[in-house]
A tleap script that builds the chain and sets N, CA, C and O, in Angstrom:
source leaprc.protein.ff14SB
mol = sequence {
  NMET LYS GLN VAL SER GLU ALA ARG GLU LEU
  ARG GLY GLN GLY LEU THR MET ARG VAL ILE
  ALA GLU ARG LEU GLY VAL SER PRO ALA THR
  ALA PHE ARG ARG LEU ARG ASN CSER
}
set mol.1.N position { 5.958 10.540 -2.045 }
set mol.1.CA position { 5.927 9.397 -2.962 }
set mol.1.C position { 4.495 9.110 -3.400 }
set mol.1.O position { 3.601 8.941 -2.571 }
set mol.2.N position { 4.294 9.059 -4.692 }
set mol.2.CA position { 2.952 8.868 -5.248 }
set mol.2.C position { 2.340 7.549 -4.786 }
set mol.2.O position { 1.143 7.476 -4.508 }
set mol.3.N position { 3.165 6.511 -4.705 }
set mol.3.CA position { 2.658 5.193 -4.322 }
set mol.3.C position { 1.992 5.204 -2.962 }
set mol.3.O position { 0.980 4.536 -2.752 }
set mol.4.N position { 2.557 5.959 -2.043 }
set mol.4.CA position { 2.023 5.968 -0.685 }
set mol.4.C position { 0.618 6.545 -0.641 }
set mol.4.O position { -0.266 5.986 0.009 }
set mol.5.N position { 0.409 7.657 -1.329 }
set mol.5.CA position { -0.932 8.243 -1.324 }
set mol.5.C position { -1.910 7.314 -2.031 }
set mol.5.O position { -3.077 7.220 -1.651 }
set mol.6.N position { -1.428 6.635 -3.055 }
set mol.6.CA position { -2.261 5.660 -3.763 }
set mol.6.C position { -2.625 4.516 -2.824 }
set mol.6.O position { -3.774 4.076 -2.776 }
set mol.7.N position { -1.638 4.047 -2.088 }
set mol.7.CA position { -1.865 2.952 -1.144 }
set mol.7.C position { -2.837 3.378 -0.047 }
set mol.7.O position { -3.700 2.603 0.366 }
set mol.8.N position { -2.689 4.620 0.421 }
set mol.8.CA position { -3.599 5.132 1.450 }
set mol.8.C position { -5.034 5.137 0.952 }
set mol.8.O position { -5.958 4.785 1.685 }
set mol.9.N position { -5.212 5.541 -0.305 }
set mol.9.CA position { -6.551 5.565 -0.887 }
set mol.9.C position { -7.140 4.165 -0.920 }
set mol.9.O position { -8.305 3.963 -0.578 }
set mol.10.N position { -6.324 3.198 -1.335 }
set mol.10.CA position { -6.800 1.818 -1.403 }
set mol.10.C position { -7.130 1.301 -0.013 }
set mol.10.O position { -8.107 0.576 0.174 }
set mol.11.N position { -6.308 1.678 0.964 }
set mol.11.CA position { -6.554 1.288 2.350 }
set mol.11.C position { -7.908 1.827 2.787 }
set mol.11.O position { -8.690 1.138 3.442 }
set mol.12.N position { -8.170 3.085 2.407 }
set mol.12.CA position { -9.420 3.729 2.768 }
set mol.12.C position { -10.626 3.009 2.179 }
set mol.12.O position { -11.726 3.069 2.728 }
set mol.13.N position { -10.409 2.332 1.065 }
set mol.13.CA position { -11.487 1.585 0.423 }
set mol.13.C position { -11.650 0.207 1.052 }
set mol.13.O position { -12.502 -0.576 0.632 }
set mol.14.N position { -10.832 -0.088 2.060 }
set mol.14.CA position { -10.958 -1.356 2.767 }
set mol.14.C position { -10.221 -2.510 2.109 }
set mol.14.O position { -10.492 -3.674 2.407 }
set mol.15.N position { -9.286 -2.195 1.213 }
set mol.15.CA position { -8.524 -3.271 0.591 }
set mol.15.C position { -7.483 -3.807 1.561 }
set mol.15.O position { -7.001 -3.081 2.431 }
set mol.16.N position { -7.140 -5.081 1.406 }
set mol.16.CA position { -6.132 -5.674 2.277 }
set mol.16.C position { -4.747 -5.266 1.801 }
set mol.16.O position { -4.566 -4.863 0.652 }
set mol.17.N position { -3.774 -5.375 2.693 }
set mol.17.CA position { -2.411 -4.992 2.375 }
set mol.17.C position { -1.887 -5.808 1.202 }
set mol.17.O position { -1.118 -5.303 0.384 }
set mol.18.N position { -2.306 -7.080 1.118 }
set mol.18.CA position { -1.812 -7.925 0.036 }
set mol.18.C position { -2.297 -7.430 -1.320 }
set mol.18.O position { -1.542 -7.417 -2.293 }
set mol.19.N position { -3.556 -7.024 -1.377 }
set mol.19.CA position { -4.123 -6.504 -2.623 }
set mol.19.C position { -3.429 -5.204 -3.008 }
set mol.19.O position { -3.101 -4.977 -4.173 }
set mol.20.N position { -3.214 -4.355 -2.005 }
set mol.20.CA position { -2.524 -3.083 -2.249 }
set mol.20.C position { -1.119 -3.349 -2.786 }
set mol.20.O position { -0.678 -2.710 -3.740 }
set mol.21.N position { -0.423 -4.298 -2.162 }
set mol.21.CA position { 0.935 -4.629 -2.584 }
set mol.21.C position { 0.944 -5.090 -4.038 }
set mol.21.O position { 1.825 -4.711 -4.810 }
set mol.22.N position { -0.040 -5.909 -4.407 }
set mol.22.CA position { -0.123 -6.376 -5.790 }
set mol.22.C position { -0.356 -5.213 -6.741 }
set mol.22.O position { 0.217 -5.163 -7.830 }
set mol.23.N position { -1.202 -4.279 -6.323 }
set mol.23.CA position { -1.488 -3.103 -7.160 }
set mol.23.C position { -0.223 -2.281 -7.384 }
set mol.23.O position { 0.020 -1.777 -8.480 }
set mol.24.N position { 0.579 -2.152 -6.325 }
set mol.24.CA position { 1.784 -1.330 -6.420 }
set mol.24.C position { 2.958 -2.104 -7.004 }
set mol.24.O position { 3.988 -1.519 -7.341 }
set mol.25.N position { 2.802 -3.414 -7.124 }
set mol.25.CA position { 3.873 -4.229 -7.675 }
set mol.25.C position { 5.025 -4.434 -6.708 }
set mol.25.O position { 6.178 -4.566 -7.118 }
set mol.26.N position { 4.700 -4.462 -5.405 }
set mol.26.CA position { 5.734 -4.705 -4.398 }
set mol.26.C position { 5.287 -5.842 -3.499 }
set mol.26.O position { 4.147 -6.300 -3.581 }
set mol.27.N position { 6.193 -6.296 -2.639 }
set mol.27.CA position { 5.809 -7.342 -1.702 }
set mol.27.C position { 4.980 -6.724 -0.584 }
set mol.27.O position { 5.121 -5.536 -0.293 }
set mol.28.N position { 4.113 -7.522 0.047 }
set mol.28.CA position { 3.280 -7.002 1.139 }
set mol.28.C position { 4.108 -6.342 2.242 }
set mol.28.O position { 3.702 -5.323 2.802 }
set mol.29.N position { 5.261 -6.921 2.549 }
set mol.29.CA position { 6.111 -6.352 3.597 }
set mol.29.C position { 6.574 -4.955 3.211 }
set mol.29.O position { 6.598 -4.045 4.040 }
set mol.30.N position { 6.939 -4.793 1.947 }
set mol.30.CA position { 7.388 -3.491 1.460 }
set mol.30.C position { 6.263 -2.477 1.520 }
set mol.30.O position { 6.461 -1.341 1.952 }
set mol.31.N position { 5.083 -2.889 1.087 }
set mol.31.CA position { 3.930 -1.992 1.110 }
set mol.31.C position { 3.629 -1.571 2.543 }
set mol.31.O position { 3.348 -0.403 2.815 }
set mol.32.N position { 3.692 -2.535 3.449 }
set mol.32.CA position { 3.398 -2.244 4.843 }
set mol.32.C position { 4.398 -1.249 5.418 }
set mol.32.O position { 4.023 -0.296 6.101 }
set mol.33.N position { 5.680 -1.486 5.129 }
set mol.33.CA position { 6.731 -0.610 5.639 }
set mol.33.C position { 6.562 0.804 5.095 }
set mol.33.O position { 6.717 1.779 5.830 }
set mol.34.N position { 6.247 0.911 3.811 }
set mol.34.CA position { 6.081 2.240 3.206 }
set mol.34.C position { 4.933 3.001 3.840 }
set mol.34.O position { 5.031 4.205 4.077 }
set mol.35.N position { 3.843 2.294 4.113 }
set mol.35.CA position { 2.693 2.963 4.721 }
set mol.35.C position { 3.018 3.391 6.142 }
set mol.35.O position { 2.636 4.477 6.577 }
set mol.36.N position { 3.731 2.522 6.866 }
set mol.36.CA position { 4.045 2.827 8.254 }
set mol.36.C position { 5.025 3.985 8.369 }
set mol.36.O position { 4.895 4.839 9.245 }
set mol.37.N position { 6.004 4.002 7.475 }
set mol.37.CA position { 7.055 5.023 7.549 }
set mol.37.C position { 6.600 6.399 7.121 }
set mol.37.O position { 7.205 7.400 7.505 }
set mol.38.N position { 5.554 6.466 6.339 }
set mol.38.CA position { 5.157 7.758 5.784 }
set mol.38.C position { 4.398 8.597 6.798 }
set mol.38.O position { 3.991 9.718 6.491 }
savepdb mol mol.pdb
quit
């Protein structure tokens, strides 16, 4: 999933999960689950 690698990159830049979630257009819980599951 493209979003996950994108989220990983943002994580690497030190962004918070909430900011990442906003970037991906999902809720923070969803973003967190996607990162954890991948």
